[in-house]
N, C-alpha and C positions, 0 to 999 in steps of 0.2 A: 504494500500500500504506500502511496506517495503522501507524505505528510505536508500539508499546506499550512503555512503560517502567515498571519497578516500584521503581526505586531511591529514589524520593521517599518511599515508605512508611516508611522508616527515620527520617525526620525529623518524623513526626507525633506529636502527643501521644497518650497511650494511648487516650483516649476517641475522638479523631478517627480514629486508626488502625483501631480496631475498627469504627467506623461505615463507613469507606471500604471495608475488605475485605469487610464484610457486603454492601455494595452490589455490589461486584464479584462476590462469590459468588452473589448472587441472579440476576445477569445470566447467569452461566455455567450455573447449575442450571436456569434457565428456557429455555435454548437447546436445542432438539431436534436431535440429531445421531446418526449411526450410526458416527462415526469413533471407533474404540476408544481411540486415544491421547488424544483430547480428553475422552472419557468418563472414562478413568482419571485424567487430570490434574484433571478436575472433581471426582471423588470424593475425591481427595487434598486438594484445596482445601477442600471442605466439611468434612472431618474436622478440618483444621487450624483453620478458623474456629470450629468448635464447641469445640475445645480452648482456643482463645484466649478464647472467651466465658466458659468456666468459670474460667480463670485471671484474667481481668479482674474478674469478680465477686468473686473471693476478695480482691482488693486493695481492694474497696469495703466489705467486711464484716470487722469486727473479731471474730474467732472467740472471743476470750476475754472479750468485754465483759459477757456475762451472768454468767459465773462471777465476774468482778471485782466486779460489782454485788452479787452474793450475799455474797461474802466481806467486802466493804466494809460491808454492812449488819450483819453479825455483829460486825465490829470496832467499829462505831458503838454497837451495843447494849451491848457490854461496857463501853465507856467512859462511856456515858450512865448505865448502872446503877451503875458504880463511883462516879461523881460524886454520884449521888443518895444512895448509902449514906454517903459521906464527908460530904456536906452535912447529912445527918441527925444524925450525931455532932457535927458542928461547931455545930449549933444547940442542943445540950444546954446547960444552965445552967453558969456558970463553976464550976470546982471538980471537974467530972466528969473522971475520969482520962483518958478517951479523946478528950476534946474537942480538946485542943491537938495531939496527933498527927494527928488527922483534918484539922484546919485546915492544918497544915504540908504534908501530902500533897496536899490539895486545891489548895494554892498552886501546885503543879507545873503545873496546867492554865494558869494565868496566866503562869508563868515561860516555858513553851514556846509560849505563844499557841496553845494547842490548840483546834481547832474540827473538828467532824465533817464540815464541808463543805469541808475542805481537799482538795487533790489526793490521789489515791491514794498517790503517792509521799511527799508531804509529811506526810500524816496517819500513814501507817504508820511513817515514820522518827521522828516525834515520840512515838508510842506506845512504841517501843523505847527511846527516850531516857528517857521517864518511868519505864518499868519499871526501867531501870538505876539511877535515883535512888531509887526505892522499895526496890530490893534492898538499898540501904545501910542501911535501917531496916526490914528484913524482920520483926523481932519486933513492931514497931508495926502493920505491915500484917496480921500474923497475929492480933494481938489484936483488930483491927478486923474481922477476918473477910474481908478483901479480897485477901489475898496470892494465893490460888489463882486468883482472877478476873483479877488483873493478869497472871498467867502465861498465862492463856487469851487475853487481849487481845494479848499479845506474840506468841503463836502465830498468831493471826489476821493480825497485821501482817506476820509473816514469810511467811504464805501469800499475802498480797496482793503482796508484793515479788517472790515467785517467779513469780506469774502475770504481773506486769509485765515481768519479764525474758523469760519465755517468749513473751509477746505481741510484744515488740520483736524477738526472734530470728525469729519466724515472719513478721512483716510486712516486716522488713528483708532477710531472706535467702531463705527458702523461697518465700514468696508472690511477692515481687518478682522473684526469680530465675526462678520458674515462668512468670510473664508475659513476661519478657524472652525466654525460650526459645520460648514459644508464638508470640510475635510473629515471631521469626526463622523458625520453621517455616512460618507463614502467608506471609511474604514469599517464601520459597523456593517455596511451592506456587503463588503468583501468578505468579512468574517462569516456572515450568514450564508453566502454562496459556498464558502469553503466547508462549512459545517455540513451542508447538504451533500457536497461532493464526497466528503469523508464518509458519510453514511452510505452513499451509493456504492463507494468502493468496497464496502463490507457487505451490504445487503443485496445489491444488484450489480455486481462487478461485470464489466464489459471492456472490450478493447478500446471503444470510443471514450469511455470515462477515464480509463488509464492514460490514454494519449492526451486528453484534455488536462488532466492533473499534472502530467509531466511537463506540458507546455507552460502551465501556470507556475510550476516549481522553477522552471528555467528563468522566467521573468523575475521571480523572487531572488534566485541566486545571482542573477546579473545585477539587479539593483543593490543587493547587499555588497557585492564585490566592488562596484564602481561608483555608487552614489553615497552609501552610508559613511564611508571613510572620510568624506569631505563635507558631511552634513551633520554638524554637531547638534542641531535641534530642529524640531518641526517648524520653528519660527525663523528659519534661515532665509537667506536672500531669495530674490525672485528670479535670478538667472539660473537656468539649468546647468548642472555639471557637464562639462564637455565629455562627449561620449567616445570611448576607445573603440577599436574594432569589435563588433558584436561576436559573441560566441555561439556555436551551433547548439541547437536543442538536443537533448538526449535521444528522443524518439520522434523523428519527423513523421507526419501523417501523410502518406501518399495520396489520400483522397482529397486533400486540400490543394489549392492552386500553388504554383511554383513560387509566387511572390512572397508567400508566408511559410514556406516549407521548412527552412533550416535556420533562420536567424530570429533572435528576439531583440529588438531595438526599441526601447520605450519611446513613444511618440513625443516629440518636442511640442509643447502647447503653442497655439497661435497667439 
């Protein structure tokens, strides 16, 4: 009897885990059987792997990045426009009443080392700081016609910071927590399938069941040999471990197509 173990799945990196369970699921789904318990366990596994696929892809996509870019562009536009207005006043001949206030407010860009290519967090914080300094001389800003736009730049900065906070919360709790739960559900589904297969090897042994169990064991051995040694915990990085040359399965099934006949290579997730 082939002993099938699923405990090693918990030690795989996220990408490696998804690749391995996808390979296991493919084997189970391609196996033809009329055993109801194995069919039900296989359907449960397929649902779990699909749910993990969705959760895994969420961790690879930053859902707020497009909104952040849009808000950041507005923030940049306000600050570029304000600097241009102030630079225009600062270029007036000496003696013009608004020249000196414009130069002094414009100096804030240098004082805070403000650049529109700063990080989202850094740029937005500097804008709020600049606004606070301009607020101390609001009458000058009003005379220059820029006070309203400083207020709008500040609002954009606040919007960016709120998105950053939301982004962090989603990626650190909801999305990561969803993947952790999905992985646990998949592992439980794999164990259920293995329990059924173990029982079938004893109660209803057949060449087909033995061949299927050997193929699943080959996936297990391959993952343990090449993935676990560089995967200290299930919370590892999202990049899959580079794959060495695949090893042959112990008992190829001649009834299956040539493309799957002799190698077990966990699928790299999309």
